[in-house]
C-alpha positions as a Markdown table, in Angstrom:
| # | Residue | x | y | z |
|---|---|---|---|---|
| 1 | Met | 51.1 | 7.7 | 1.7 |
| 2 | Pro | 53.4 | 4.7 | 0.8 |
| 3 | Asn | 55.8 | 3.6 | 3.4 |
| 4 | Glu | 59.5 | 3.0 | 3.0 |
| 5 | Ser | 59.1 | -0.7 | 2.5 |
| 6 | Glu | 56.7 | -0.3 | -0.4 |
| 7 | Leu | 59.1 | 2.1 | -2.1 |
| 8 | Leu | 62.0 | -0.3 | -1.7 |
| 9 | Lys | 59.9 | -3.1 | -3.2 |
| 10 | Leu | 59.9 | -1.0 | -6.4 |
| 11 | Leu | 63.7 | -0.8 | -6.5 |
| 12 | Leu | 64.8 | -4.1 | -5.1 |
| 13 | Pro | 63.7 | -7.7 | -5.3 |
| 14 | Glu | 60.6 | -8.1 | -3.1 |
| 15 | Phe | 61.9 | -11.2 | -1.3 |
| 16 | Leu | 64.8 | -9.1 | 0.1 |
| 17 | Ile | 62.5 | -6.5 | 1.6 |
| 18 | Asn | 60.2 | -9.1 | 3.1 |
| 19 | His | 62.8 | -11.5 | 4.6 |
| 20 | Phe | 66.0 | -9.5 | 5.0 |
| 21 | Glu | 67.1 | -6.4 | 6.9 |
| 22 | Ile | 69.2 | -3.7 | 5.2 |
| 23 | Leu | 72.3 | -3.4 | 7.3 |
| 24 | Lys | 74.1 | -0.6 | 5.4 |
| 25 | Phe | 74.9 | 0.7 | 2.0 |
| 26 | Glu | 78.1 | 2.1 | 0.4 |
| 27 | Glu | 78.9 | 3.8 | -2.8 |
| 28 | Glu | 82.4 | 3.1 | -4.2 |
| 29 | Asn | 83.7 | 3.8 | -7.7 |
| 30 | Asn | 80.2 | 4.2 | -9.2 |
| 31 | Val | 79.1 | 0.9 | -7.6 |
| 32 | Leu | 76.3 | 0.8 | -5.0 |
| 33 | His | 76.9 | -2.0 | -2.4 |
| 34 | Leu | 73.8 | -3.0 | -0.4 |
| 35 | Tyr | 74.2 | -5.3 | 2.6 |
| 36 | Phe | 71.4 | -7.6 | 3.7 |
| 37 | Glu | 71.0 | -10.0 | 6.6 |
| 38 | Glu | 68.1 | -12.5 | 6.8 |
| 39 | Lys | 65.7 | -11.6 | 9.6 |
| 40 | Asn | 65.6 | -13.7 | 12.7 |
| 41 | Ala | 62.1 | -15.1 | 12.1 |
| 42 | Val | 61.5 | -18.8 | 11.9 |
| 43 | Pro | 60.7 | -19.8 | 8.3 |
| 44 | Lys | 57.2 | -21.2 | 7.7 |
| 45 | Glu | 58.7 | -24.3 | 6.1 |
| 46 | Phe | 60.2 | -25.1 | 9.6 |
| 47 | Ser | 57.0 | -24.4 | 11.6 |
| 48 | Ser | 56.7 | -28.1 | 12.5 |
| 49 | Leu | 60.2 | -28.2 | 13.9 |
| 50 | Val | 61.8 | -26.6 | 16.9 |
| 51 | Val | 64.6 | -24.6 | 15.5 |
| 52 | Gln | 67.1 | -22.0 | 16.7 |
| 53 | Ser | 69.0 | -19.5 | 14.6 |
| 54 | Lys | 72.7 | -20.5 | 14.7 |
| 55 | Gly | 74.6 | -17.9 | 12.8 |
| 56 | Phe | 74.9 | -17.3 | 9.1 |
| 57 | Leu | 76.0 | -19.0 | 5.9 |
| 58 | Pro | 78.9 | -17.3 | 4.0 |
| 59 | Glu | 77.9 | -14.0 | 2.4 |
| 60 | Ile | 77.0 | -14.1 | -1.3 |
| 61 | Thr | 77.3 | -11.2 | -3.7 |
| 62 | Val | 75.0 | -10.9 | -6.7 |
| 63 | Asp | 74.5 | -8.3 | -9.4 |
| 64 | Asp | 71.2 | -6.6 | -9.7 |
| 65 | Phe | 69.6 | -3.9 | -12.0 |
| 66 | Pro | 71.6 | -0.7 | -12.1 |
| 67 | Leu | 70.2 | 2.3 | -10.2 |
| 68 | Arg | 70.7 | 5.8 | -11.3 |
| 69 | Gly | 73.6 | 4.8 | -13.6 |
| 70 | Lys | 75.4 | 2.9 | -10.9 |
| 71 | Ser | 76.1 | -0.8 | -10.8 |
| 72 | Val | 74.4 | -2.6 | -7.9 |
| 73 | Lys | 75.9 | -5.3 | -5.8 |
| 74 | Leu | 73.7 | -7.1 | -3.3 |
| 75 | His | 75.6 | -8.6 | -0.4 |
| 76 | Ile | 73.4 | -11.2 | 1.2 |
| 77 | Lys | 73.8 | -13.2 | 4.5 |
| 78 | Arg | 71.4 | -16.0 | 4.9 |
| 79 | Arg | 70.6 | -17.6 | 8.3 |
| 80 | Arg | 71.4 | -21.2 | 9.4 |
| 81 | Trp | 68.9 | -22.9 | 11.7 |
| 82 | Thr | 69.5 | -25.9 | 14.0 |
| 83 | Asp | 66.7 | -28.4 | 14.6 |
| 84 | Thr | 67.0 | -28.7 | 18.4 |
| 85 | Lys | 65.7 | -32.3 | 18.4 |
| 86 | Ser | 67.9 | -33.8 | 15.7 |
| 87 | Gly | 70.8 | -31.4 | 15.7 |
| 88 | Asn | 70.5 | -31.0 | 11.9 |
| 89 | Ile | 71.3 | -27.7 | 10.2 |
| 90 | Val | 68.5 | -26.5 | 8.1 |
| 91 | Gln | 68.2 | -23.4 | 5.8 |
| 92 | Arg | 65.6 | -21.9 | 3.5 |
| 93 | Asp | 66.0 | -22.9 | -0.1 |
| 94 | Trp | 66.4 | -19.4 | -1.5 |
| 95 | Asn | 66.5 | -19.1 | -5.2 |
| 96 | Leu | 68.5 | -15.9 | -5.1 |
| 97 | Ile | 70.7 | -16.4 | -8.1 |
| 98 | Ala | 69.9 | -17.3 | -11.7 |
| 99 | Lys | 71.5 | -20.6 | -12.5 |
| 100 | Gly | 75.0 | -20.3 | -14.0 |
| 101 | Thr | 75.3 | -16.5 | -13.1 |
| 102 | Arg | 76.1 | -14.3 | -10.2 |
| 103 | Met | 73.0 | -12.0 | -10.7 |
| 104 | Thr | 69.5 | -12.0 | -9.5 |
| 105 | Gln | 67.0 | -14.0 | -11.6 |
| 106 | Asp | 65.0 | -10.9 | -12.5 |
| 107 | Phe | 68.2 | -9.2 | -13.8 |
| 108 | Ala | 69.3 | -12.3 | -15.8 |
| 109 | Glu | 65.8 | -12.6 | -17.4 |
| 110 | Phe | 65.9 | -8.9 | -18.3 |
| 111 | Leu | 69.3 | -9.3 | -20.0 |
| 112 | Lys | 68.1 | -12.4 | -21.9 |
| 113 | Lys | 65.1 | -10.4 | -23.2 |
| 114 | Ile | 67.2 | -7.4 | -24.4 |
| 115 | Ser | 69.8 | -9.7 | -26.0 |
| 116 | Arg | 67.2 | -11.1 | -28.3 |
| 117 | Tyr | 66.7 | -7.7 | -30.1 |
């Protein structure tokens, strides 16, 4: 039997399920708001550094595919990491948003395809 994570990967971008925790969800005026926070797990790209999680970047909000006739807004908080040796702030290079939009890349690509018909 599939677990909850596998089901969510069918409905939401897979990178969110793998690297973020769902904090809460709210439905307001036919809009579904999903709130995510990056997990406190040191990214692979920083494995050669000694880093500590030092809070979050400002939350971003992006549009995603509608679910059950409701608009979907993803509220995403990404972590900041501090390199303990240099004191530099580092962060993952998430490609969360399609360039020039406020929507997920998958959703933007879908809209491009249907607009060609």
